[in-house]
N, CA, C and O atoms as CSV, one atom per row, in Angstrom:
chain,resi,resn,atom,element,x,y,z
A,1,MET,N,N,190.164,-72.134,-39.813
A,1,MET,CA,C,190.403,-72.542,-41.176
A,1,MET,C,C,189.113,-72.978,-41.869
A,1,MET,O,O,189.008,-72.876,-43.091
A,2,ALA,N,N,188.136,-73.460,-41.109
A,2,ALA,CA,C,186.888,-73.934,-41.710
A,2,ALA,C,C,186.203,-72.840,-42.527
A,2,ALA,O,O,185.660,-73.111,-43.598
A,3,GLU,N,N,186.226,-71.610,-42.024
A,3,GLU,CA,C,185.592,-70.512,-42.749
A,3,GLU,C,C,186.298,-70.261,-44.078
A,3,GLU,O,O,185.655,-69.994,-45.093
A,4,GLY,N,N,187.629,-70.350,-44.061
A,4,GLY,CA,C,188.397,-70.168,-45.287
A,4,GLY,C,C,188.135,-71.270,-46.295
A,4,GLY,O,O,188.039,-71.009,-47.494
A,5,VAL,N,N,188.018,-72.507,-45.812
A,5,VAL,CA,C,187.709,-73.635,-46.697
A,5,VAL,C,C,186.327,-73.446,-47.308
A,5,VAL,O,O,186.145,-73.653,-48.508
A,6,LYS,N,N,185.360,-73.056,-46.496
A,6,LYS,CA,C,184.000,-72.830,-47.003
A,6,LYS,C,C,184.004,-71.756,-48.086
A,6,LYS,O,O,183.378,-71.930,-49.132
A,7,ALA,N,N,184.697,-70.653,-47.847
A,7,ALA,CA,C,184.755,-69.571,-48.830
A,7,ALA,C,C,185.445,-70.028,-50.109
A,7,ALA,O,O,184.979,-69.735,-51.210
A,8,SER,N,N,186.545,-70.740,-49.964
A,8,SER,CA,C,187.305,-71.200,-51.127
A,8,SER,C,C,186.504,-72.209,-51.949
A,8,SER,O,O,186.488,-72.134,-53.177
A,9,LEU,N,N,185.840,-73.152,-51.275
A,9,LEU,CA,C,185.051,-74.155,-51.996
A,9,LEU,C,C,183.777,-73.560,-52.586
A,9,LEU,O,O,183.320,-74.004,-53.640
A,10,THR,N,N,183.201,-72.566,-51.923
A,10,THR,CA,C,182.032,-71.884,-52.476
A,10,THR,C,C,182.404,-71.171,-53.771
A,10,THR,O,O,181.661,-71.223,-54.751
A,11,ALA,N,N,183.556,-70.507,-53.772
A,11,ALA,CA,C,184.029,-69.839,-54.989
A,11,ALA,C,C,184.289,-70.865,-56.091
A,11,ALA,O,O,183.964,-70.627,-57.254
A,12,LEU,N,N,184.869,-71.991,-55.728
A,12,LEU,CA,C,185.128,-73.047,-56.710
A,12,LEU,C,C,183.816,-73.594,-57.260
A,12,LEU,O,O,183.680,-73.776,-58.470
A,13,GLY,N,N,182.853,-73.857,-56.385
A,13,GLY,CA,C,181.561,-74.374,-56.823
A,13,GLY,C,C,180.818,-73.421,-57.745
A,13,GLY,O,O,179.999,-73.856,-58.555
A,14,ALA,N,N,181.093,-72.135,-57.632
A,14,ALA,CA,C,180.467,-71.151,-58.515
A,14,ALA,C,C,181.007,-71.247,-59.937
A,14,ALA,O,O,180.364,-70.783,-60.880
A,15,THR,N,N,182.184,-71.846,-60.095
A,15,THR,CA,C,182.791,-71.960,-61.425
A,15,THR,C,C,182.603,-73.336,-62.047
A,15,THR,O,O,182.671,-73.470,-63.268
A,16,THR,N,N,182.370,-74.360,-61.235
A,16,THR,CA,C,182.179,-75.718,-61.743
A,16,THR,C,C,181.315,-76.519,-60.777
A,16,THR,O,O,181.503,-76.453,-59.562
A,17,LYS,N,N,180.377,-77.268,-61.321
A,17,LYS,CA,C,179.495,-78.072,-60.459
A,17,LYS,C,C,180.222,-79.247,-59.837
A,17,LYS,O,O,179.884,-79.674,-58.733
A,18,LEU,N,N,181.229,-79.778,-60.541
A,18,LEU,CA,C,181.972,-80.922,-60.028
A,18,LEU,C,C,183.462,-80.722,-60.306
A,18,LEU,O,O,183.947,-81.094,-61.375
A,19,PRO,N,N,184.187,-80.141,-59.356
A,19,PRO,CA,C,185.617,-79.892,-59.554
A,19,PRO,C,C,186.413,-81.199,-59.610
A,19,PRO,O,O,185.952,-82.245,-59.152
A,20,ASN,N,N,187.604,-81.113,-60.176
A,20,ASN,CA,C,188.486,-82.280,-60.202
A,20,ASN,C,C,189.412,-82.251,-58.986
A,20,ASN,O,O,189.359,-81.330,-58.171
A,21,ARG,N,N,190.251,-83.265,-58.882
A,21,ARG,CA,C,191.142,-83.390,-57.718
A,21,ARG,C,C,192.085,-82.192,-57.604
A,21,ARG,O,O,192.300,-81.675,-56.508
A,22,GLY,N,N,192.637,-81.757,-58.709
A,22,GLY,CA,C,193.565,-80.627,-58.686
A,22,GLY,C,C,192.901,-79.346,-58.213
A,22,GLY,O,O,193.494,-78.575,-57.460
A,23,GLN,N,N,191.675,-79.121,-58.652
A,23,GLN,CA,C,190.943,-77.928,-58.231
A,23,GLN,C,C,190.611,-77.979,-56.743
A,23,GLN,O,O,190.679,-76.962,-56.052
A,24,MET,N,N,190.254,-79.157,-56.254
A,24,MET,CA,C,189.972,-79.300,-54.820
A,24,MET,C,C,191.237,-79.066,-53.999
A,24,MET,O,O,191.197,-78.391,-52.970
A,25,MET,N,N,192.347,-79.618,-54.449
A,25,MET,CA,C,193.630,-79.417,-53.753
A,25,MET,C,C,193.962,-77.928,-53.707
A,25,MET,O,O,194.312,-77.395,-52.654
A,26,ALA,N,N,193.850,-77.265,-54.852
A,26,ALA,CA,C,194.171,-75.837,-54.916
A,26,ALA,C,C,193.275,-75.026,-53.984
A,26,ALA,O,O,193.749,-74.098,-53.328
A,27,ALA,N,N,192.001,-75.361,-53.918
A,27,ALA,CA,C,191.074,-74.631,-53.044
A,27,ALA,C,C,191.450,-74.807,-51.576
A,27,ALA,O,O,191.390,-73.855,-50.798
A,28,MET,N,N,191.832,-76.012,-51.204
A,28,MET,CA,C,192.235,-76.259,-49.811
A,28,MET,C,C,193.520,-75.508,-49.472
A,28,MET,O,O,193.628,-74.916,-48.399
A,29,VAL,N,N,194.483,-75.530,-50.371
A,29,VAL,CA,C,195.749,-74.820,-50.150
A,29,VAL,C,C,195.492,-73.313,-50.086
A,29,VAL,O,O,196.067,-72.621,-49.246
A,30,ASP,N,N,194.634,-72.808,-50.969
A,30,ASP,CA,C,194.283,-71.382,-50.937
A,30,ASP,C,C,193.655,-70.992,-49.601
A,30,ASP,O,O,193.789,-69.852,-49.155
A,31,ALA,N,N,192.969,-71.943,-48.966
A,31,ALA,CA,C,192.322,-71.677,-47.676
A,31,ALA,C,C,193.284,-71.795,-46.502
A,31,ALA,O,O,192.906,-71.528,-45.362
A,32,GLY,N,N,194.531,-72.195,-46.774
A,32,GLY,CA,C,195.529,-72.246,-45.713
A,32,GLY,C,C,196.006,-73.623,-45.315
A,32,GLY,O,O,196.826,-73.748,-44.405
A,33,ALA,N,N,195.514,-74.665,-45.973
A,33,ALA,CA,C,195.954,-76.027,-45.653
A,33,ALA,C,C,197.334,-76.293,-46.250
A,33,ALA,O,O,197.699,-75.727,-47.280
A,34,SER,N,N,198.080,-77.150,-45.594
A,34,SER,CA,C,199.395,-77.554,-46.085
A,34,SER,C,C,199.216,-78.586,-47.196
A,34,SER,O,O,198.577,-79.617,-46.986
A,35,ARG,N,N,199.770,-78.318,-48.369
A,35,ARG,CA,C,199.617,-79.200,-49.530
A,35,ARG,C,C,199.941,-80.655,-49.185
A,35,ARG,O,O,199.242,-81.562,-49.637
A,36,GLY,N,N,200.966,-80.887,-48.410
A,36,GLY,CA,C,201.375,-82.240,-48.075
A,36,GLY,C,C,200.431,-82.968,-47.134
A,36,GLY,O,O,200.538,-84.183,-46.968
A,37,LYS,N,N,199.513,-82.246,-46.522
A,37,LYS,CA,C,198.569,-82.852,-45.569
A,37,LYS,C,C,197.157,-82.996,-46.132
A,37,LYS,O,O,196.324,-83.687,-45.546
A,38,VAL,N,N,196.886,-82.351,-47.260
A,38,VAL,CA,C,195.538,-82.387,-47.831
A,38,VAL,C,C,195.259,-83.759,-48.444
A,38,VAL,O,O,196.094,-84.315,-49.158
A,39,GLU,N,N,194.084,-84.287,-48.158
A,39,GLU,CA,C,193.603,-85.524,-48.767
A,39,GLU,C,C,192.420,-85.164,-49.657
A,39,GLU,O,O,191.553,-84.387,-49.257
A,40,VAL,N,N,192.382,-85.728,-50.867
A,40,VAL,CA,C,191.314,-85.436,-51.816
A,40,VAL,C,C,190.719,-86.754,-52.303
A,40,VAL,O,O,191.446,-87.695,-52.620
A,41,SER,N,N,189.401,-86.809,-52.359
A,41,SER,CA,C,188.734,-88.023,-52.824
A,41,SER,C,C,188.984,-88.234,-54.317
A,41,SER,O,O,189.448,-87.335,-55.018
A,42,ILE,N,N,188.671,-89.430,-54.781
A,42,ILE,CA,C,188.820,-89.741,-56.203
A,42,ILE,C,C,187.761,-88.989,-57.000
A,42,ILE,O,O,186.688,-88.684,-56.479
A,43,ASP,N,N,188.061,-88.688,-58.269
A,43,ASP,CA,C,187.080,-88.003,-59.104
A,43,ASP,C,C,186.460,-88.921,-60.152
A,43,ASP,O,O,185.605,-88.497,-60.929
A,44,ARG,N,N,186.889,-90.167,-60.172
A,44,ARG,CA,C,186.325,-91.196,-61.050
A,44,ARG,C,C,186.181,-92.486,-60.257
A,44,ARG,O,O,187.043,-92.821,-59.444
A,45,THR,N,N,185.100,-93.206,-60.493
A,45,THR,CA,C,184.918,-94.499,-59.845
A,45,THR,C,C,185.849,-95.513,-60.505
A,45,THR,O,O,186.391,-95.238,-61.575
A,46,PRO,N,N,186.045,-96.674,-59.891
A,46,PRO,CA,C,186.882,-97.699,-60.519
A,46,PRO,C,C,186.380,-98.136,-61.899
A,46,PRO,O,O,187.153,-98.667,-62.697
A,47,THR,N,N,185.095,-97.918,-62.186
A,47,THR,CA,C,184.558,-98.276,-63.501
A,47,THR,C,C,184.598,-97.114,-64.490
A,47,THR,O,O,184.103,-97.235,-65.611
A,48,GLY,N,N,185.190,-95.980,-64.077
A,48,GLY,CA,C,185.369,-94.847,-64.979
A,48,GLY,C,C,184.263,-93.817,-64.970
A,48,GLY,O,O,184.295,-92.875,-65.762
A,49,LEU,N,N,183.288,-93.968,-64.098
A,49,LEU,CA,C,182.200,-92.997,-64.025
A,49,LEU,C,C,182.599,-91.803,-63.164
A,49,LEU,O,O,183.426,-91.924,-62.259
A,50,ALA,N,N,182.004,-90.657,-63.455
A,50,ALA,CA,C,182.234,-89.470,-62.625
A,50,ALA,C,C,181.565,-89.680,-61.268
A,50,ALA,O,O,180.509,-90.307,-61.185
A,51,VAL,N,N,182.167,-89.166,-60.224
A,51,VAL,CA,C,181.585,-89.257,-58.883
A,51,VAL,C,C,180.488,-88.204,-58.721
A,51,VAL,O,O,180.412,-87.256,-59.503
A,52,ASP,N,N,179.646,-88.373,-57.711
A,52,ASP,CA,C,178.560,-87.421,-57.455
A,52,ASP,C,C,179.034,-86.166,-56.740
A,52,ASP,O,O,178.435,-85.100,-56.885
A,53,ALA,N,N,180.112,-86.289,-55.969
A,53,ALA,CA,C,180.625,-85.165,-55.183
A,53,ALA,C,C,182.122,-85.344,-54.990
A,53,ALA,O,O,182.642,-86.460,-55.031
A,54,MET,N,N,182.800,-84.234,-54.781
A,54,MET,CA,C,184.233,-84.262,-54.476
A,54,MET,C,C,184.423,-83.800,-53.042
A,54,MET,O,O,183.762,-82.871,-52.579
A,55,GLU,N,N,185.343,-84.470,-52.344
A,55,GLU,CA,C,185.652,-84.101,-50.968
A,55,GLU,C,C,187.148,-83.910,-50.802
A,55,GLU,O,O,187.956,-84.549,-51.476
A,56,ALA,N,N,187.494,-83.024,-49.895
A,56,ALA,CA,C,188.895,-82.798,-49.533
A,56,ALA,C,C,188.931,-82.554,-48.034
A,56,ALA,O,O,187.974,-82.047,-47.448
A,57,ALA,N,N,190.045,-82.922,-47.427
A,57,ALA,CA,C,190.169,-82.770,-45.978
A,57,ALA,C,C,191.597,-82.422,-45.611
A,57,ALA,O,O,192.545,-82.764,-46.319
A,58,ALA,N,N,191.730,-81.733,-44.488
A,58,ALA,CA,C,193.052,-81.388,-43.966
A,58,ALA,C,C,193.002,-81.413,-42.446
A,58,ALA,O,O,192.057,-80.906,-41.842
A,59,PRO,N,N,194.029,-82.008,-41.823
A,59,PRO,CA,C,194.067,-82.014,-40.364
A,59,PRO,C,C,194.473,-80.652,-39.812
A,59,PRO,O,O,195.355,-79.982,-40.350
A,60,VAL,N,N,193.815,-80.264,-38.737
A,60,VAL,CA,C,194.144,-79.047,-38.007
A,60,VAL,C,C,194.095,-79.437,-36.535
A,60,VAL,O,O,193.029,-79.711,-35.985
A,61,ALA,N,N,195.273,-79.458,-35.907
A,61,ALA,CA,C,195.387,-79.950,-34.521
A,61,ALA,C,C,194.880,-81.384,-34.479
A,61,ALA,O,O,195.410,-82.238,-35.190
A,62,LYS,N,N,193.875,-81.671,-33.670
A,62,LYS,CA,C,193.355,-83.044,-33.558
A,62,LYS,C,C,192.017,-83.205,-34.261
A,62,LYS,O,O,191.246,-84.114,-33.954
A,63,GLU,N,N,191.750,-82.310,-35.208
A,63,GLU,CA,C,190.496,-82.358,-35.956
A,63,GLU,C,C,190.779,-82.309,-37.447
A,63,GLU,O,O,191.879,-81.964,-37.880
A,64,CYS,N,N,189.767,-82.658,-38.219
A,64,CYS,CA,C,189.860,-82.583,-39.675
A,64,CYS,C,C,188.817,-81.602,-40.190
A,64,CYS,O,O,187.645,-81.668,-39.819
A,65,VAL,N,N,189.255,-80.700,-41.042
A,65,VAL,CA,C,188.335,-79.824,-41.758
A,65,VAL,C,C,188.037,-80.541,-43.069
A,65,VAL,O,O,188.926,-80.745,-43.895
A,66,ILE,N,N,186.779,-80.919,-43.248
A,66,ILE,CA,C,186.376,-81.691,-44.419
A,66,ILE,C,C,185.406,-80.857,-45.239
A,66,ILE,O,O,184.390,-80.383,-44.732
A,67,GLY,N,N,185.735,-80.684,-46.513
A,67,GLY,CA,C,184.893,-79.906,-47.410
A,67,GLY,C,C,184.398,-80.754,-48.558
A,67,GLY,O,O,185.082,-81.675,-49.004
A,68,GLN,N,N,183.208,-80.442,-49.035
A,68,GLN,CA,C,182.602,-81.172,-50.139
A,68,GLN,C,C,181.995,-80.186,-51.120
A,68,GLN,O,O,181.438,-79.163,-50.723
A,69,VAL,N,N,182.107,-80.503,-52.413
A,69,VAL,CA,C,181.392,-79.758,-53.446
A,69,VAL,C,C,180.521,-80.766,-54.191
A,69,VAL,O,O,181.016,-81.744,-54.752
A,70,ARG,N,N,179.220,-80.507,-54.184
A,70,ARG,CA,C,178.230,-81.357,-54.866
A,70,ARG,C,C,177.282,-80.432,-55.621
A,70,ARG,O,O,176.673,-79.541,-55.027
A,71,ASP,N,N,177.160,-80.641,-56.917
A,71,ASP,CA,C,176.287,-79.803,-57.749
A,71,ASP,C,C,176.581,-78.315,-57.579
A,71,ASP,O,O,175.666,-77.493,-57.617
A,72,GLY,N,N,177.851,-77.967,-57.394
A,72,GLY,CA,C,178.247,-76.575,-57.273
A,72,GLY,C,C,178.060,-75.970,-55.893
A,72,GLY,O,O,178.388,-74.802,-55.682
A,73,ARG,N,N,177.537,-76.749,-54.947
A,73,ARG,CA,C,177.320,-76.247,-53.586
A,73,ARG,C,C,178.372,-76.817,-52.647
A,73,ARG,O,O,178.673,-78.010,-52.680
A,74,ALA,N,N,178.918,-75.961,-51.822
A,74,ALA,CA,C,179.970,-76.363,-50.880
A,74,ALA,C,C,179.398,-76.563,-49.487
A,74,ALA,O,O,178.488,-75.854,-49.058
A,75,SER,N,N,179.953,-77.538,-48.797
A,75,SER,CA,C,179.643,-77.722,-47.380
A,75,SER,C,C,180.936,-78.094,-46.668
A,75,SER,O,O,181.838,-78.686,-47.260
A,76,VAL,N,N,181.012,-77.741,-45.398
A,76,VAL,CA,C,182.216,-77.993,-44.599
A,76,VAL,C,C,181.783,-78.510,-43.239
A,76,VAL,O,O,180.797,-78.045,-42.668
A,77,THR,N,N,182.526,-79.472,-42.731
A,77,THR,CA,C,182.284,-79.994,-41.391
A,77,THR,C,C,183.617,-80.244,-40.701
A,77,THR,O,O,184.654,-80.372,-41.352
A,78,ILE,N,N,183.575,-80.311,-39.400
A,78,ILE,CA,C,184.761,-80.613,-38.591
A,78,ILE,C,C,184.517,-81.959,-37.913
A,78,ILE,O,O,183.496,-82.154,-37.253
A,79,LEU,N,N,185.457,-82.879,-38.079
A,79,LEU,CA,C,185.363,-84.202,-37.459
A,79,LEU,C,C,186.675,-84.527,-36.759
A,79,LEU,O,O,187.706,-83.935,-37.078
A,80,PRO,N,N,186.651,-85.455,-35.815
A,80,PRO,CA,C,187.900,-85.846,-35.146
A,80,PRO,C,C,188.865,-86.506,-36.132
A,80,PRO,O,O,188.446,-87.182,-37.072
A,81,ILE,N,N,190.137,-86.302,-35.905
A,81,ILE,CA,C,191.150,-86.957,-36.724
A,81,ILE,C,C,191.137,-88.454,-36.401
A,81,ILE,O,O,190.863,-88.839,-35.264
A,82,LEU,N,N,191.428,-89.289,-37.384
A,82,LEU,CA,C,191.453,-90.737,-37.177
A,82,LEU,C,C,192.708,-91.149,-36.414
A,82,LEU,O,O,193.672,-90.386,-36.338
A,83,ALA,N,N,192.697,-92.335,-35.859
A,83,ALA,CA,C,193.857,-92.859,-35.119
A,83,ALA,C,C,195.099,-92.925,-36.002
A,83,ALA,O,O,196.221,-92.858,-35.500
A,84,SER,N,N,194.905,-93.055,-37.308
A,84,SER,CA,C,196.022,-93.104,-38.259
A,84,SER,C,C,196.676,-91.740,-38.449
A,84,SER,O,O,197.748,-91.641,-39.045
A,85,GLY,N,N,196.024,-90.678,-37.938
A,85,GLY,CA,C,196.516,-89.324,-38.145
A,85,GLY,C,C,195.987,-88.702,-39.428
A,85,GLY,O,O,196.343,-87.575,-39.770
A,86,ARG,N,N,195.152,-89.422,-40.124
A,86,ARG,CA,C,194.560,-88.940,-41.376
A,86,ARG,C,C,193.093,-88.568,-41.163
A,86,ARG,O,O,192.515,-88.785,-40.098
A,87,CYS,N,N,192.524,-88.004,-42.214
A,87,CYS,CA,C,191.114,-87.626,-42.173
A,87,CYS,C,C,190.227,-88.634,-42.899
A,87,CYS,O,O,189.089,-88.863,-42.490
A,88,PHE,N,N,190.733,-89.232,-43.962
A,88,PHE,CA,C,189.986,-90.221,-44.738
A,88,PHE,C,C,190.501,-91.612,-44.417
A,88,PHE,O,O,191.673,-91.788,-44.087
A,89,ILE,N,N,189.625,-92.594,-44.514
A,89,ILE,CA,C,190.056,-93.990,-44.433
A,89,ILE,C,C,190.660,-94.320,-45.790
A,89,ILE,O,O,190.027,-94.089,-46.820
A,90,GLY,N,N,191.863,-94.853,-45.805
A,90,GLY,CA,C,192.568,-95.078,-47.066
A,90,GLY,C,C,193.371,-93.847,-47.419
A,90,GLY,O,O,193.102,-92.761,-46.904
A,91,ASP,N,N,194.343,-93.997,-48.280
A,91,ASP,CA,C,195.213,-92.879,-48.651
A,91,ASP,C,C,194.720,-92.243,-49.936
A,91,ASP,O,O,194.840,-92.833,-51.009
A,92,GLN,N,N,194.169,-91.053,-49.838
A,92,GLN,CA,C,193.654,-90.330,-50.997
A,92,GLN,C,C,194.474,-89.079,-51.281
A,92,GLN,O,O,193.923,-88.082,-51.749
A,93,ARG,N,N,195.766,-89.104,-51.014
A,93,ARG,CA,C,196.583,-87.917,-51.272
A,93,ARG,C,C,197.036,-87.861,-52.689
A,93,ARG,O,O,197.735,-86.925,-53.077
């Protein structure tokens, strides 16, 4: 799934330097993630400023596929799933 996430986020980054939460969710689902399991970071800080990068993650078996778009460039990494069964600390669904 990591390759699909990378391709999907790369295509998204080609259209926008900083996607919003909905666009990140759609890219993850397009790559094969289950909508109900995808976690997406916030797109605005608590003070209302735009974030520097957007991240989304989805669990696959006992690992998390985590993707980021920053300045239109996508990156993907695989990390262990947390003890909570989630990929991010805190609930960002």
